[in-house]
N, C-alpha and C positions, 0 to 999 in steps of 0.2 A: 209795740217795733218790727218793725220788719227787717232785723239784722241786727236777732238775740245770741249771738256769736258774736259780734264788734263791739256790743256797747260788753259782756267780757272783758275780750279781748280791752276795752279803756281804763275799762277799771282797774284787770291785772297792771296795766303801766302804771299806767297815776299812781302805785302803792311804794317806786321805785323814786327816787332822789333826785332830782335833775339832773345832778353829776353825778349818778351812775350813768345817766341817759344819755347825755352826752359825750359816753364811750360807744356807743351804737354807731354802726356804722349807716353812713345818710342810702338811700334807696330811693332814684330819679324814679319817678313819674315816670322815663320810658319805658326800663323795666319790671316794671309793673303792666304798662300796655301790654308789649309786645306776649307773656303770657296771655292775656285772650284774644289776640289775633291767630299766633297756632291751635290754643285751645278751641275758638270756632273753626277755624279750616279741620282741624281733628273731629267737630264733631259733623260739617261737612258728609266729611269720609265715613263717616261712621252710619248715615243715615240708607239704613234698608228699606225704606220704601220710599226713598225720593220717587222722584223720574228718574229714569235714563240721559245720558249724555252722550252726544254722538261719539265721545274719546271711545265708551265703552259700547259701543256700534261696531268703532273698530278694532276693537281687541276681540271681539267675538267673533270678531270677521280673517282675524289672523293668527287666532286659536283655530278655529274650524281647519282654516288650508291644513295649518300643521300640524294636522290631527287624519287629514286629507292624506297629503304627503308621507303621512308616517305611517297608512296603513299600505298606499300603493306601495312602498318597500317596502311590506313586509309582506307584498300577491309574487313581489317579482322574486323574488328572494327560492334559492334554488328548495327541494325537500329533500331531510339528509336522511338515506336509506340505513336503517339498525342493519349492520351484519353481527353474526353472532361466528366464532370459532370451533369447530367440536374433533378431541382427540373421542375416537374409537377405539376398545381393547376388541376385538371381536377372537374367542377360542376356539378351538378348531373340534371339531369331532372327537376325534382320535392322532397321534399319530402320526399315517399314512396322510396327513391331506396335504399338496403339495399350494406351501397357501403364497408362492409367489404368482397360480395360479388365483390363489383364489383373491387375489388383491388386484390382480385387471378386470378379471370378472365384477367385480365387487363396481371399481371405480367404469369400467367398460356401460355397462348393460346399466345399473343405477343411473341417469340423469331425471334431473327437473332442472325445472326452468330458477333459474336462483341458487343452485349447487354448485361446488369449485369443489373439485378433491384436490389432496394434495398429486404429488408429484413421488413423493419418497412414502418410505414403509421402517418399518422395523419393528424385528420378529427378540421377542426377549422368552424367557425360560422357563418357564412354568411349575415339572414339576417331573420326573421323568419321560427324557427325552421328547416332550410335547411343549410347542412356541405358540407363545397366542400372539398375534398381531395388531400390532401399531398401525393406524390408518388416520388421518385430517380430513379434514374441510369447513368449507368456508359457507355458510347460506347467510342465504337474505331473510328471515329476519320473518316476513311476509307470504316469504313467498312459500318455505321452505321450514313446513314442520321434522323435528329434530324424530320425537315422536316414531312418524310413520317414514321416515330414515333405517331405524334404529330397525320398525320391525319390519322395512323390506330385506336389508344384512340376515337376517335371524329366517324370510321364508327361504335363503339357501338350505334348507334341512338333513340334504345331506353331506355337508360340509362344515357349519357353521352348528354349534354346541349352544353360544352363547353373549349375548353383545354386551357390554357396560359402556358408559360415559365415564371416562380417565378427568379431561376437561369439556370445560365452558366456560370461554370469554366473551366480551361483545366487546367490541371491534371500533 
């Protein structure tokens, strides 16, 4: 027997009477042949070790061209410069320090590439008539280290007691 399942099906169907078999829908030969053609086409698509056709070569060339175009577009894209906004609280050494002159001294003497000082400052009371100086700046992350900037402000030992970072925001 070459087809044991067909024989089993035949034996199963033979148990039904002719009246019951007459109620079953009739299947045309075209409907049976069409799935075989579709299955043959699907088998051609799943042939992993078959020869490459010309269509596959054209598709591969188109994919390579699209990939090259995307890479060129990525190269031409301008680089984004990461910046941060930093707010410092500068505590003076004592209550006799002129905060206006300290602000101008810090903003004019500490200059770095990638550092932009804010044009305004704010004085906040600490205690016993002592005020702290609030100053802001914008730094480029790759060019300016906030720690170095903090150290440069604290180098004014005769005017500055301490420096704290109040806010640090990425732009």
